[in-house]
ROZA-408799 format. One record per residue: x, y, z of N, C-alpha, C in turn; residue in three letters. Coordinates in Angstrom, 1 decimal. Last residue first. Example, Ala and Ser with C-alpha at 12.3 -4.5 7.8 and 13.67 -1.06 7.14 Angstrom:
2
+--------+--------+--------+--------+--------+--------+--------+--------+--------+-----+
!    n_x !    n_y !    n_z !   ca_x !   ca_y !   ca_z !    c_x !    c_y !    c_z !  aa !
+--------+--------+--------+--------+--------+--------+--------+--------+--------+-----+
!   12.8 !   -2.2 !    7.1 !   13.7 !   -1.1 !    7.1 !   12.9 !    0.0 !    7.9 ! SER !
!   13.2 !   -5.7 !    7.8 !   12.3 !   -4.5 !    7.8 !   13.2 !   -3.3 !    7.8 ! ALA !
+--------+--------+--------+--------+--------+--------+--------+--------+--------+-----+
***
This chain:
88
+--------+--------+--------+--------+--------+--------+--------+--------+--------+-----+
!    n_x !    n_y !    n_z !   ca_x !   ca_y !   ca_z !    c_x !    c_y !    c_z !  aa !
+--------+--------+--------+--------+--------+--------+--------+--------+--------+-----+
!   14.3 !  -11.3 !   16.4 !   14.6 !  -13.1 !   16.3 !   13.8 !  -13.8 !   15.9 ! UNK !
!   11.9 !   -9.1 !   14.3 !   12.4 !  -10.1 !   15.8 !   12.8 !  -11.3 !   15.6 ! UNK !
!   11.7 !   -6.1 !   12.8 !   11.5 !   -7.4 !   12.5 !   11.9 !   -8.0 !   14.1 ! UNK !
!    8.4 !   -3.7 !   12.3 !    9.8 !   -4.3 !   12.9 !   10.7 !   -5.5 !   12.6 ! UNK !
!    6.2 !   -2.9 !   11.7 !    6.4 !   -2.6 !   13.0 !    8.6 !   -3.0 !   13.7 ! UNK !
!    4.1 !   -2.8 !    8.8 !    5.2 !   -3.4 !    9.1 !    5.5 !   -2.9 !   10.4 ! UNK !
!    0.9 !   -3.0 !    8.8 !    1.7 !   -2.2 !    8.9 !    2.9 !   -3.0 !    9.3 ! UNK !
!   -2.3 !   -4.0 !    7.3 !   -1.3 !   -4.4 !    8.1 !    0.3 !   -3.7 !    7.8 ! UNK !
!   -5.3 !   -2.9 !    6.0 !   -3.5 !   -3.1 !    5.7 !   -3.0 !   -3.4 !    7.2 ! UNK !
!   -8.1 !   -2.4 !    5.8 !   -7.3 !   -3.3 !    5.0 !   -5.9 !   -3.6 !    5.5 ! UNK !
!   -8.2 !   -0.1 !    7.4 !   -8.5 !   -1.4 !    7.9 !   -8.0 !   -2.4 !    7.6 ! UNK !
!   -5.4 !    2.4 !    7.2 !   -6.8 !    1.6 !    6.5 !   -6.4 !    0.3 !    7.1 ! UNK !
!   -4.4 !    4.1 !    9.3 !   -5.3 !    4.5 !    7.9 !   -6.4 !    3.8 !    7.1 ! UNK !
!   -3.3 !    2.7 !   11.3 !   -4.5 !    3.7 !   11.6 !   -5.0 !    4.1 !   10.5 ! UNK !
!   -3.3 !   -1.4 !   10.7 !   -2.9 !    0.5 !    9.9 !   -3.9 !    1.1 !   10.6 ! UNK !
!   -2.6 !   -3.7 !   13.0 !   -3.5 !   -3.0 !   11.9 !   -2.8 !   -1.3 !   11.9 ! UNK !
!    0.7 !   -5.0 !   12.8 !   -0.1 !   -4.4 !   12.9 !   -1.1 !   -3.6 !   12.2 ! UNK !
!    4.1 !   -7.0 !   11.9 !    2.8 !   -6.1 !   11.6 !    1.5 !   -5.9 !   12.5 ! UNK !
!    6.9 !   -8.0 !   12.5 !    5.6 !   -7.6 !   13.0 !    5.0 !   -6.9 !   12.2 ! UNK !
!    8.5 !  -10.8 !   11.1 !    8.4 !   -9.9 !   11.0 !    7.1 !   -9.5 !   11.3 ! UNK !
!   11.2 !  -13.5 !   12.0 !    9.8 !  -13.2 !   12.2 !   10.0 !  -11.5 !   12.0 ! UNK !
!   13.8 !  -15.7 !   11.7 !   13.0 !  -14.4 !   12.0 !   11.8 !  -14.6 !   12.0 ! UNK !
!   14.4 !  -18.1 !   10.4 !   13.9 !  -18.6 !   12.1 !   13.5 !  -16.9 !   12.4 ! UNK !
!   16.8 !  -16.4 !    8.3 !   16.1 !  -17.9 !    8.7 !   15.8 !  -17.9 !   10.4 ! UNK !
!   17.0 !  -13.4 !    9.2 !   17.2 !  -14.4 !    8.4 !   16.1 !  -15.5 !    8.8 ! UNK !
!   16.4 !  -11.0 !   10.4 !   17.7 !  -12.1 !   11.2 !   17.5 !  -13.2 !   10.7 ! UNK !
!   15.6 !   -8.8 !    9.0 !   16.8 !   -8.5 !    9.4 !   17.4 !   -9.8 !   10.1 ! UNK !
!   14.0 !  -11.1 !    6.7 !   14.0 !  -10.3 !    7.5 !   15.7 !  -10.1 !    8.2 ! UNK !
!   13.6 !  -13.5 !    5.1 !   14.4 !  -12.3 !    4.5 !   14.3 !  -10.9 !    5.2 ! UNK !
!   12.5 !  -15.9 !    6.0 !   13.8 !  -16.0 !    5.9 !   14.4 !  -14.7 !    5.5 ! UNK !
!    9.8 !  -15.4 !    8.7 !   10.2 !  -15.3 !    7.1 !   11.6 !  -15.0 !    7.2 ! UNK !
!    6.7 !  -15.4 !   10.5 !    7.9 !  -16.0 !   10.1 !    8.1 !  -15.4 !    8.8 ! UNK !
!    5.0 !  -12.8 !   11.8 !    5.4 !  -13.7 !   10.9 !    6.6 !  -14.3 !   10.7 ! UNK !
!    3.4 !  -11.5 !   14.3 !    4.7 !  -11.7 !   14.0 !    4.7 !  -13.1 !   13.3 ! UNK !
!    0.7 !   -9.2 !   14.1 !    1.3 !  -10.8 !   14.4 !    2.5 !  -10.8 !   14.0 ! UNK !
!   -1.9 !   -7.5 !   16.4 !   -0.9 !   -7.4 !   15.2 !   -0.2 !   -9.1 !   15.2 ! UNK !
!   -4.2 !   -6.3 !   17.7 !   -2.5 !   -7.0 !   18.5 !   -1.5 !   -7.1 !   17.5 ! UNK !
!   -5.7 !   -5.5 !   16.0 !   -5.2 !   -4.5 !   16.6 !   -3.9 !   -5.2 !   17.5 ! UNK !
!   -6.8 !   -8.2 !   15.1 !   -6.3 !   -6.8 !   14.1 !   -5.2 !   -6.0 !   14.7 ! UNK !
!   -7.8 !   -9.0 !   17.6 !   -6.7 !   -9.9 !   16.9 !   -5.8 !   -8.9 !   15.7 ! UNK !
!  -10.0 !   -6.9 !   17.9 !   -8.9 !   -7.2 !   18.9 !   -7.4 !   -8.0 !   18.0 ! UNK !
!  -11.9 !   -7.8 !   15.6 !  -11.3 !   -6.6 !   15.4 !   -9.7 !   -6.3 !   16.5 ! UNK !
!  -11.2 !  -11.2 !   15.1 !  -11.8 !  -10.3 !   15.4 !  -11.0 !   -8.7 !   15.5 ! UNK !
!  -10.6 !  -13.5 !   11.8 !   -9.9 !  -12.2 !   12.8 !  -10.8 !  -11.3 !   13.6 ! UNK !
!  -11.4 !  -15.1 !   10.1 !  -11.9 !  -15.2 !   11.5 !  -11.0 !  -14.6 !   12.6 ! UNK !
!   -9.5 !  -14.2 !    7.3 !  -11.2 !  -14.3 !    7.7 !  -11.6 !  -14.4 !    8.7 ! UNK !
!   -6.8 !  -13.1 !    7.1 !   -8.1 !  -12.4 !    8.5 !   -9.5 !  -12.8 !    8.3 ! UNK !
!   -4.8 !  -13.8 !    4.9 !   -5.7 !  -14.3 !    5.6 !   -6.2 !  -14.0 !    6.9 ! UNK !
!   -2.4 !  -11.4 !    3.8 !   -2.8 !  -12.5 !    4.8 !   -4.3 !  -12.6 !    5.0 ! UNK !
!   -0.2 !  -11.1 !    0.5 !   -1.7 !  -10.8 !    1.7 !   -1.8 !  -12.0 !    3.0 ! UNK !
!    2.1 !   -8.7 !    0.1 !    1.4 !  -10.0 !    0.6 !    0.6 !   -9.6 !    1.4 ! UNK !
!    3.7 !   -6.6 !    0.3 !    2.6 !   -6.7 !   -1.0 !    2.2 !   -8.0 !   -0.9 ! UNK !
!    6.5 !   -7.0 !    2.4 !    5.6 !   -5.9 !    1.7 !    4.8 !   -6.7 !    0.5 ! UNK !
!    7.8 !   -8.8 !    4.4 !    6.8 !   -9.3 !    3.8 !    5.6 !   -8.4 !    2.4 ! UNK !
!    9.8 !   -6.8 !    5.2 !   10.1 !   -8.3 !    4.0 !    8.9 !   -9.0 !    3.6 ! UNK !
!    8.3 !   -3.7 !    5.3 !    8.9 !   -4.5 !    5.5 !    9.1 !   -6.2 !    4.6 ! UNK !
!    5.0 !   -2.7 !    3.8 !    6.6 !   -2.4 !    4.3 !    7.0 !   -3.7 !    4.8 ! UNK !
!    2.1 !   -4.1 !    4.3 !    2.9 !   -3.1 !    3.9 !    4.1 !   -2.6 !    4.7 ! UNK !
!    0.0 !   -6.5 !    3.7 !    1.1 !   -6.5 !    4.4 !    1.8 !   -5.4 !    3.8 ! UNK !
!   -4.0 !   -6.6 !    3.5 !   -2.4 !   -6.1 !    2.6 !   -1.1 !   -6.1 !    3.7 ! UNK !
!   -6.1 !   -8.8 !    4.3 !   -5.2 !   -7.6 !    4.3 !   -4.2 !   -7.5 !    4.1 ! UNK !
!   -8.5 !  -10.8 !    3.6 !   -7.1 !  -10.5 !    3.7 !   -7.3 !   -9.2 !    3.5 ! UNK !
!  -11.2 !  -13.0 !    3.3 !  -11.0 !  -12.0 !    3.9 !   -9.7 !  -11.9 !    4.1 ! UNK !
!  -12.9 !  -15.4 !    1.0 !  -11.7 !  -15.1 !    2.1 !  -11.8 !  -13.9 !    2.4 ! UNK !
!  -14.2 !  -15.8 !   -0.8 !  -14.9 !  -16.2 !    0.2 !  -13.9 !  -15.9 !    1.2 ! UNK !
!  -12.0 !  -17.1 !   -3.2 !  -13.2 !  -16.6 !   -3.0 !  -13.8 !  -16.8 !   -1.6 ! UNK !
!   -8.4 !  -16.4 !   -2.7 !   -9.7 !  -17.4 !   -2.4 !  -11.0 !  -16.6 !   -2.1 ! UNK !
!   -5.3 !  -15.4 !   -3.7 !   -6.4 !  -15.3 !   -2.3 !   -8.0 !  -16.4 !   -3.3 ! UNK !
!   -2.8 !  -17.4 !   -4.7 !   -3.7 !  -16.5 !   -4.9 !   -5.0 !  -16.4 !   -3.6 ! UNK !
!   -1.1 !  -19.5 !   -4.4 !   -1.0 !  -18.8 !   -3.8 !   -1.9 !  -17.5 !   -3.9 ! UNK !
!   -0.5 !  -22.7 !   -5.8 !   -1.7 !  -21.7 !   -5.8 !   -1.9 !  -20.5 !   -4.5 ! UNK !
!    1.7 !  -23.4 !   -6.0 !    1.1 !  -23.4 !   -6.5 !    0.3 !  -22.7 !   -7.0 ! UNK !
!    3.2 !  -22.2 !   -3.3 !    3.8 !  -21.6 !   -4.5 !    2.5 !  -21.8 !   -5.4 ! UNK !
!    0.6 !  -22.4 !   -0.4 !    1.5 !  -23.2 !   -1.7 !    1.8 !  -22.3 !   -2.7 ! UNK !
!    0.8 !  -19.7 !    1.7 !   -0.2 !  -20.3 !    0.8 !    0.9 !  -21.3 !    0.3 ! UNK !
!    2.1 !  -17.6 !    3.1 !    1.5 !  -18.6 !    3.6 !    1.1 !  -19.9 !    3.0 ! UNK !
!    0.6 !  -15.1 !    1.7 !    1.4 !  -15.3 !    3.1 !    0.9 !  -16.7 !    3.3 ! UNK !
!   -0.6 !  -14.7 !   -1.2 !   -1.1 !  -15.3 !   -0.2 !    0.0 !  -15.4 !    1.1 ! UNK !
!    0.3 !  -12.6 !   -3.6 !    0.2 !  -13.9 !   -3.4 !   -0.4 !  -13.9 !   -1.4 ! UNK !
!    0.2 !   -9.8 !   -4.7 !   -1.1 !  -10.4 !   -4.5 !   -1.0 !  -12.1 !   -4.3 ! UNK !
!    4.1 !  -10.0 !   -5.2 !    2.7 !   -8.9 !   -5.3 !    0.7 !  -10.1 !   -5.3 ! UNK !
!    6.0 !  -11.7 !   -6.0 !    5.5 !  -11.6 !   -4.9 !    3.9 !  -10.9 !   -4.6 ! UNK !
!    6.5 !  -10.5 !   -8.5 !    6.2 !  -12.2 !   -8.1 !    5.2 !  -12.1 !   -7.2 ! UNK !
!    7.5 !   -8.3 !   -7.9 !    6.3 !   -8.6 !   -9.0 !    5.9 !   -9.6 !   -8.7 ! UNK !
!    9.8 !   -8.7 !   -6.4 !    8.8 !   -8.3 !   -6.0 !    7.2 !   -8.0 !   -6.5 ! UNK !
!   11.2 !  -10.3 !   -8.3 !   11.1 !  -10.9 !   -7.4 !    9.8 !  -10.4 !   -6.4 ! UNK !
!   10.4 !   -9.6 !  -11.8 !   11.4 !   -9.7 !  -10.8 !   10.6 !   -9.9 !   -9.5 ! UNK !
!    9.8 !  -10.7 !  -15.1 !    9.2 !  -10.1 !  -13.9 !   10.1 !  -10.8 !  -12.6 ! UNK !
+--------+--------+--------+--------+--------+--------+--------+--------+--------+-----+
***
């Protein structure tokens, strides 16, 4: 299993031992960028929160450790957050 396959279906920020989705929670898929394929728990997010987007910490983005990847609601599918770029 390669790294990309390992990451698919895992929840961003979850413990490695229990990184799968949990029953009763709502998830959006992160599309493209360094966190492609991960799920983000958006259970208590409003439509406004989703539209505003989120900056997620990642060590594998353009800026390395301490950098963040920007994701915003997809115009195509409300269950996805599309990558918009990286910031330091």
